[in-house]
VMD Tcl script that builds the backbone (N, CA, C; Angstrom):
set m [mol new atoms 294]
animate dup $m
set s [atomselect $m all]
$s set {name element resname resid chain x y z} {
  {N N MET 1 A 58.329 -160.817 14.639}
  {CA C MET 1 A 58.837 -159.654 15.326}
  {C C MET 1 A 60.360 -159.691 15.391}
  {N N ALA 2 A 60.935 -160.820 15.708}
  {CA C ALA 2 A 62.391 -160.899 15.837}
  {C C ALA 2 A 63.054 -161.257 14.512}
  {N N GLN 3 A 62.305 -161.151 13.430}
  {CA C GLN 3 A 62.840 -161.528 12.123}
  {C C GLN 3 A 63.838 -160.512 11.596}
  {N N SER 4 A 63.712 -159.287 12.036}
  {CA C SER 4 A 64.655 -158.269 11.571}
  {C C SER 4 A 64.921 -157.270 12.695}
  {N N GLU 5 A 65.998 -156.569 12.555}
  {CA C GLU 5 A 66.365 -155.566 13.552}
  {C C GLU 5 A 65.326 -154.450 13.618}
  {N N ASP 6 A 64.796 -154.035 12.466}
  {CA C ASP 6 A 63.788 -152.973 12.441}
  {C C ASP 6 A 62.510 -153.396 13.155}
  {N N ASN 7 A 62.074 -154.643 12.933}
  {CA C ASN 7 A 60.881 -155.141 13.626}
  {C C ASN 7 A 61.092 -155.149 15.138}
  {N N TRP 8 A 62.257 -155.575 15.569}
  {CA C TRP 8 A 62.568 -155.624 16.998}
  {C C TRP 8 A 62.565 -154.223 17.599}
  {N N LYS 9 A 63.156 -153.264 16.906}
  {CA C LYS 9 A 63.180 -151.882 17.392}
  {C C LYS 9 A 61.766 -151.315 17.479}
  {N N HIS 10 A 60.926 -151.631 16.499}
  {CA C HIS 10 A 59.538 -151.158 16.524}
  {C C HIS 10 A 58.804 -151.747 17.725}
  {N N TYR 11 A 59.019 -153.041 17.983}
  {CA C TYR 11 A 58.406 -153.658 19.155}
  {C C TYR 11 A 58.876 -152.965 20.437}
  {N N LEU 12 A 60.170 -152.729 20.563}
  {CA C LEU 12 A 60.707 -152.096 21.771}
  {C C LEU 12 A 60.141 -150.695 21.974}
  {N N THR 13 A 59.933 -149.964 20.884}
  {CA C THR 13 A 59.328 -148.632 20.975}
  {C C THR 13 A 57.910 -148.737 21.528}
  {N N THR 14 A 57.153 -149.704 21.025}
  {CA C THR 14 A 55.788 -149.909 21.513}
  {C C THR 14 A 55.803 -150.382 22.965}
  {N N ALA 15 A 56.656 -151.341 23.279}
  {CA C ALA 15 A 56.726 -151.887 24.640}
  {C C ALA 15 A 57.119 -150.816 25.651}
  {N N ALA 16 A 57.935 -149.864 25.245}
  {CA C ALA 16 A 58.343 -148.788 26.155}
  {C C ALA 16 A 57.151 -147.946 26.589}
  {N N ARG 17 A 56.151 -147.821 25.725}
  {CA C ARG 17 A 54.949 -147.059 26.081}
  {C C ARG 17 A 54.007 -147.884 26.956}
  {N N LEU 18 A 54.220 -149.189 27.006}
  {CA C LEU 18 A 53.348 -150.094 27.760}
  {C C LEU 18 A 54.084 -150.676 28.962}
  {N N TYR 19 A 54.907 -149.865 29.598}
  {CA C TYR 19 A 55.814 -150.361 30.635}
  {C C TYR 19 A 55.107 -150.943 31.855}
  {N N LYS 20 A 53.840 -150.630 32.062}
  {CA C LYS 20 A 53.131 -151.165 33.227}
  {C C LYS 20 A 52.530 -152.546 32.962}
  {N N TYR 21 A 52.597 -152.992 31.732}
  {CA C TYR 21 A 52.069 -154.305 31.380}
  {C C TYR 21 A 53.191 -155.333 31.402}
  {N N PRO 22 A 52.899 -156.566 31.847}
  {CA C PRO 22 A 53.929 -157.608 31.808}
  {C C PRO 22 A 54.273 -157.976 30.356}
  {N N PHE 23 A 55.412 -158.623 30.188}
  {CA C PHE 23 A 55.926 -158.944 28.861}
  {C C PHE 23 A 54.912 -159.693 28.000}
  {N N ASN 24 A 54.241 -160.712 28.568}
  {CA C ASN 24 A 53.294 -161.493 27.765}
  {C C ASN 24 A 52.134 -160.630 27.260}
  {N N GLU 25 A 51.687 -159.663 28.050}
  {CA C GLU 25 A 50.612 -158.777 27.600}
  {C C GLU 25 A 51.131 -157.763 26.585}
  {N N GLN 26 A 52.364 -157.293 26.757}
  {CA C GLN 26 A 52.962 -156.412 25.747}
  {C C GLN 26 A 53.016 -157.117 24.396}
  {N N MET 27 A 53.369 -158.399 24.412}
  {CA C MET 27 A 53.441 -159.172 23.167}
  {C C MET 27 A 52.060 -159.303 22.522}
  {N N LEU 28 A 51.043 -159.574 23.325}
  {CA C LEU 28 A 49.686 -159.700 22.788}
  {C C LEU 28 A 49.189 -158.374 22.222}
  {N N ILE 29 A 49.457 -157.293 22.923}
  {CA C ILE 29 A 49.051 -155.971 22.439}
  {C C ILE 29 A 49.749 -155.665 21.125}
  {N N TYR 30 A 51.050 -155.882 21.075}
  {CA C TYR 30 A 51.817 -155.590 19.858}
  {C C TYR 30 A 51.347 -156.450 18.685}
  {N N ALA 31 A 51.023 -157.704 18.946}
  {CA C ALA 31 A 50.576 -158.599 17.878}
  {C C ALA 31 A 49.258 -158.137 17.263}
  {N N GLN 32 A 48.400 -157.512 18.082}
  {CA C GLN 32 A 47.092 -157.097 17.587}
  {C C GLN 32 A 47.081 -155.668 17.062}
  {N N ARG 33 A 47.814 -154.782 17.725}
  {CA C ARG 33 A 47.847 -153.368 17.324}
  {C C ARG 33 A 49.236 -152.811 17.580}
  {N N PRO 34 A 50.152 -152.943 16.627}
  {CA C PRO 34 A 51.546 -152.560 16.854}
  {C C PRO 34 A 51.777 -151.067 17.079}
  {N N ASP 35 A 50.827 -150.226 16.748}
  {CA C ASP 35 A 51.047 -148.784 16.867}
  {C C ASP 35 A 50.282 -148.136 18.018}
  {N N VAL 36 A 49.987 -148.900 19.075}
  {CA C VAL 36 A 49.268 -148.321 20.214}
  {C C VAL 36 A 50.133 -147.295 20.935}
  {N N THR 37 A 49.459 -146.398 21.619}
  {CA C THR 37 A 50.153 -145.356 22.371}
  {C C THR 37 A 50.021 -145.582 23.872}
  {N N ALA 38 A 48.793 -145.747 24.346}
  {CA C ALA 38 A 48.537 -145.960 25.771}
  {C C ALA 38 A 47.268 -146.788 25.899}
  {N N CYS 39 A 47.341 -147.890 26.610}
  {CA C CYS 39 A 46.194 -148.789 26.746}
  {C C CYS 39 A 45.674 -148.793 28.174}
  {N N ALA 40 A 44.372 -149.012 28.280}
  {CA C ALA 40 A 43.745 -149.172 29.593}
  {C C ALA 40 A 42.441 -149.934 29.399}
  {N N SER 41 A 41.936 -150.478 30.487}
  {CA C SER 41 A 40.662 -151.188 30.439}
  {C C SER 41 A 39.517 -150.186 30.288}
  {N N LEU 42 A 38.372 -150.695 29.922}
  {CA C LEU 42 A 37.174 -149.862 29.800}
  {C C LEU 42 A 36.886 -149.159 31.126}
  {N N GLU 43 A 37.010 -149.899 32.224}
  {CA C GLU 43 A 36.739 -149.328 33.544}
  {C C GLU 43 A 37.706 -148.192 33.877}
  {N N THR 44 A 38.974 -148.364 33.549}
  {CA C THR 44 A 39.961 -147.315 33.823}
  {C C THR 44 A 39.664 -146.071 33.013}
  {N N TRP 45 A 39.378 -146.231 31.728}
  {CA C TRP 45 A 39.053 -145.059 30.902}
  {C C TRP 45 A 37.827 -144.346 31.466}
  {N N ASN 46 A 36.780 -145.105 31.826}
  {CA C ASN 46 A 35.536 -144.494 32.299}
  {C C ASN 46 A 35.677 -143.869 33.680}
  {N N GLU 47 A 36.197 -144.615 34.642}
  {CA C GLU 47 A 36.161 -144.191 36.039}
  {C C GLU 47 A 37.320 -143.284 36.447}
  {N N LYS 48 A 38.507 -143.547 35.952}
  {CA C LYS 48 A 39.659 -142.753 36.378}
  {C C LYS 48 A 39.967 -141.599 35.438}
  {N N MET 49 A 39.723 -141.788 34.160}
  {CA C MET 49 A 40.086 -140.766 33.179}
  {C C MET 49 A 38.884 -139.962 32.687}
  {N N ASN 50 A 37.677 -140.405 33.034}
  {CA C ASN 50 A 36.459 -139.760 32.541}
  {C C ASN 50 A 36.473 -139.643 31.017}
  {N N CYS 51 A 36.882 -140.713 30.389}
  {CA C CYS 51 A 36.860 -140.815 28.925}
  {C C CYS 51 A 35.974 -141.996 28.555}
  {N N TRP 52 A 35.308 -141.879 27.429}
  {CA C TRP 52 A 34.427 -142.950 26.977}
  {C C TRP 52 A 35.027 -143.617 25.747}
  {N N VAL 53 A 34.924 -144.918 25.708}
  {CA C VAL 53 A 35.399 -145.660 24.542}
  {C C VAL 53 A 34.426 -145.406 23.399}
  {N N ASN 54 A 34.967 -145.111 22.229}
  {CA C ASN 54 A 34.146 -144.822 21.056}
  {C C ASN 54 A 33.312 -146.036 20.663}
  {N N ARG 55 A 32.094 -145.766 20.228}
  {CA C ARG 55 A 31.209 -146.830 19.774}
  {C C ARG 55 A 31.872 -147.561 18.604}
  {N N GLY 56 A 31.853 -148.872 18.654}
  {CA C GLY 56 A 32.431 -149.675 17.583}
  {C C GLY 56 A 33.929 -149.908 17.700}
  {N N ALA 57 A 34.560 -149.350 18.742}
  {CA C ALA 57 A 36.005 -149.555 18.921}
  {C C ALA 57 A 36.270 -151.029 19.217}
  {N N LYS 58 A 37.316 -151.541 18.633}
  {CA C LYS 58 A 37.658 -152.948 18.816}
  {C C LYS 58 A 38.705 -153.062 19.919}
  {N N GLY 59 A 38.383 -153.812 20.966}
  {CA C GLY 59 A 39.303 -153.986 22.077}
  {C C GLY 59 A 40.471 -154.890 21.726}
  {N N ILE 60 A 41.519 -154.766 22.500}
  {CA C ILE 60 A 42.704 -155.604 22.353}
  {C C ILE 60 A 42.586 -156.704 23.402}
  {N N ALA 61 A 42.511 -157.948 22.956}
  {CA C ALA 61 A 42.276 -159.075 23.857}
  {C C ALA 61 A 43.550 -159.473 24.592}
  {N N LEU 62 A 43.416 -159.618 25.909}
  {CA C LEU 62 A 44.496 -160.114 26.759}
  {C C LEU 62 A 43.958 -161.296 27.558}
  {N N ILE 63 A 44.825 -162.165 28.009}
  {CA C ILE 63 A 44.401 -163.324 28.792}
  {C C ILE 63 A 44.476 -162.967 30.270}
  {N N ASP 64 A 43.322 -163.033 30.931}
  {CA C ASP 64 A 43.230 -162.728 32.360}
  {C C ASP 64 A 43.414 -164.024 33.139}
  {N N THR 65 A 44.523 -164.168 33.795}
  {CA C THR 65 A 44.804 -165.387 34.559}
  {C C THR 65 A 44.569 -165.194 36.056}
  {N N ASP 66 A 43.976 -164.077 36.443}
  {CA C ASP 66 A 43.737 -163.802 37.859}
  {C C ASP 66 A 42.548 -164.576 38.417}
  {N N SER 67 A 41.654 -165.019 37.562}
  {CA C SER 67 A 40.480 -165.749 38.030}
  {C C SER 67 A 40.760 -167.256 38.004}
  {N N GLU 68 A 39.777 -168.049 38.458}
  {CA C GLU 68 A 39.933 -169.503 38.499}
  {C C GLU 68 A 40.279 -170.073 37.132}
  {N N ARG 69 A 39.508 -169.679 36.147}
  {CA C ARG 69 A 39.756 -170.137 34.777}
  {C C ARG 69 A 40.207 -168.956 33.943}
  {N N PRO 70 A 41.209 -169.146 33.110}
  {CA C PRO 70 A 41.639 -168.045 32.239}
  {C C PRO 70 A 40.491 -167.579 31.351}
  {N N ARG 71 A 40.405 -166.286 31.173}
  {CA C ARG 71 A 39.376 -165.710 30.306}
  {C C ARG 71 A 39.981 -164.502 29.614}
  {N N LEU 72 A 39.268 -163.964 28.654}
  {CA C LEU 72 A 39.757 -162.789 27.941}
  {C C LEU 72 A 39.323 -161.519 28.652}
  {N N LYS 73 A 40.213 -160.558 28.675}
  {CA C LYS 73 A 39.877 -159.204 29.110}
  {C C LYS 73 A 40.333 -158.290 27.981}
  {N N TYR 74 A 39.769 -157.111 27.921}
  {CA C TYR 74 A 40.062 -156.219 26.804}
  {C C TYR 74 A 40.581 -154.878 27.295}
  {N N VAL 75 A 41.522 -154.335 26.554}
  {CA C VAL 75 A 42.015 -152.982 26.788}
  {C C VAL 75 A 41.819 -152.189 25.503}
  {N N PHE 76 A 41.818 -150.875 25.639}
  {CA C PHE 76 A 41.591 -149.987 24.504}
  {C C PHE 76 A 42.691 -148.943 24.451}
  {N N ASP 77 A 43.093 -148.598 23.249}
  {CA C ASP 77 A 44.121 -147.580 23.050}
  {C C ASP 77 A 43.511 -146.195 23.235}
  {N N VAL 78 A 44.342 -145.232 23.519}
  {CA C VAL 78 A 43.891 -143.847 23.684}
  {C C VAL 78 A 43.228 -143.334 22.402}
  {N N SER 79 A 43.601 -143.858 21.260}
  {CA C SER 79 A 42.977 -143.429 20.002}
  {C C SER 79 A 41.535 -143.917 19.886}
  {N N ASP 80 A 41.119 -144.823 20.782}
  {CA C ASP 80 A 39.760 -145.366 20.770}
  {C C ASP 80 A 38.826 -144.665 21.746}
  {N N VAL 81 A 39.265 -143.581 22.390}
  {CA C VAL 81 A 38.435 -142.930 23.402}
  {C C VAL 81 A 38.267 -141.445 23.109}
  {N N HIS 82 A 37.247 -140.878 23.741}
  {CA C HIS 82 A 37.053 -139.424 23.702}
  {C C HIS 82 A 36.701 -138.979 25.122}
  {N N LYS 83 A 37.035 -137.735 25.444}
  {CA C LYS 83 A 36.783 -137.270 26.810}
  {C C LYS 83 A 35.303 -136.964 27.000}
  {N N ALA 84 A 34.853 -137.193 28.231}
  {CA C ALA 84 A 33.476 -136.886 28.582}
  {C C ALA 84 A 33.326 -135.370 28.651}
  {N N ARG 85 A 32.162 -134.891 28.331}
  {CA C ARG 85 A 31.922 -133.441 28.392}
  {C C ARG 85 A 32.144 -132.918 29.802}
  {N N ARG 86 A 32.612 -131.730 29.903}
  {CA C ARG 86 A 32.851 -130.993 31.149}
  {C C ARG 86 A 33.861 -131.633 32.085}
  {N N ILE 87 A 33.595 -132.858 32.543}
  {CA C ILE 87 A 34.475 -133.447 33.551}
  {C C ILE 87 A 35.634 -134.237 32.960}
  {N N GLY 88 A 35.553 -134.564 31.707}
  {CA C GLY 88 A 36.607 -135.373 31.102}
  {C C GLY 88 A 37.875 -134.575 30.878}
  {N N ARG 89 A 38.960 -135.292 30.772}
  {CA C ARG 89 A 40.229 -134.641 30.477}
  {C C ARG 89 A 40.969 -135.494 29.462}
  {N N ALA 90 A 41.723 -134.836 28.644}
  {CA C ALA 90 A 42.534 -135.573 27.687}
  {C C ALA 90 A 43.649 -136.278 28.457}
  {N N PRO 91 A 43.903 -137.523 28.165}
  {CA C PRO 91 A 44.958 -138.238 28.884}
  {C C PRO 91 A 46.317 -137.585 28.672}
  {N N TYR 92 A 47.088 -137.520 29.735}
  {CA C TYR 92 A 48.446 -136.997 29.638}
  {C C TYR 92 A 49.362 -138.150 29.258}
  {N N LEU 93 A 50.042 -138.009 28.167}
  {CA C LEU 93 A 50.976 -139.034 27.719}
  {C C LEU 93 A 52.388 -138.516 27.931}
  {N N TRP 94 A 53.135 -139.197 28.770}
  {CA C TRP 94 A 54.481 -138.746 29.088}
  {C C TRP 94 A 55.420 -139.060 27.937}
  {N N GLU 95 A 56.493 -138.315 27.895}
  {CA C GLU 95 A 57.557 -138.622 26.944}
  {C C GLU 95 A 58.874 -138.129 27.525}
  {N N LEU 96 A 59.918 -138.790 27.154}
  {CA C LEU 96 A 61.256 -138.434 27.603}
  {C C LEU 96 A 61.952 -137.703 26.474}
  {N N ILE 97 A 62.358 -136.488 26.739}
  {CA C ILE 97 A 63.040 -135.689 25.725}
  {C C ILE 97 A 64.529 -135.724 26.034}
  {N N LEU 98 A 65.272 -136.219 25.110}
  {CA C LEU 98 A 66.730 -136.326 25.313}
  {C C LEU 98 A 67.451 -135.191 24.644}
}
mol reanalyze $m
mol bondsrecalc $m
mol representation Tube
mol addrep $m
């Protein structure tokens, strides 16, 4: 990632969209899927956004250190979900227009 200026800029662009994630999780997300737009857990997509993760979608593995023993937790990009009928809504993705 830090091998060239272009790689670093690409990482920063991705990290800017993942501002709610700590640096170590941003790095893991970027290493697995550098072109993500917005990530959330399965529970967040289902319960808060009323979106369902597409069958066969591959999660992005993160290390969950909140429990006694570290374990993997998974997040999914917005490109991996679809809205639920009637009650679902398309996620709003913010952007800054300069």
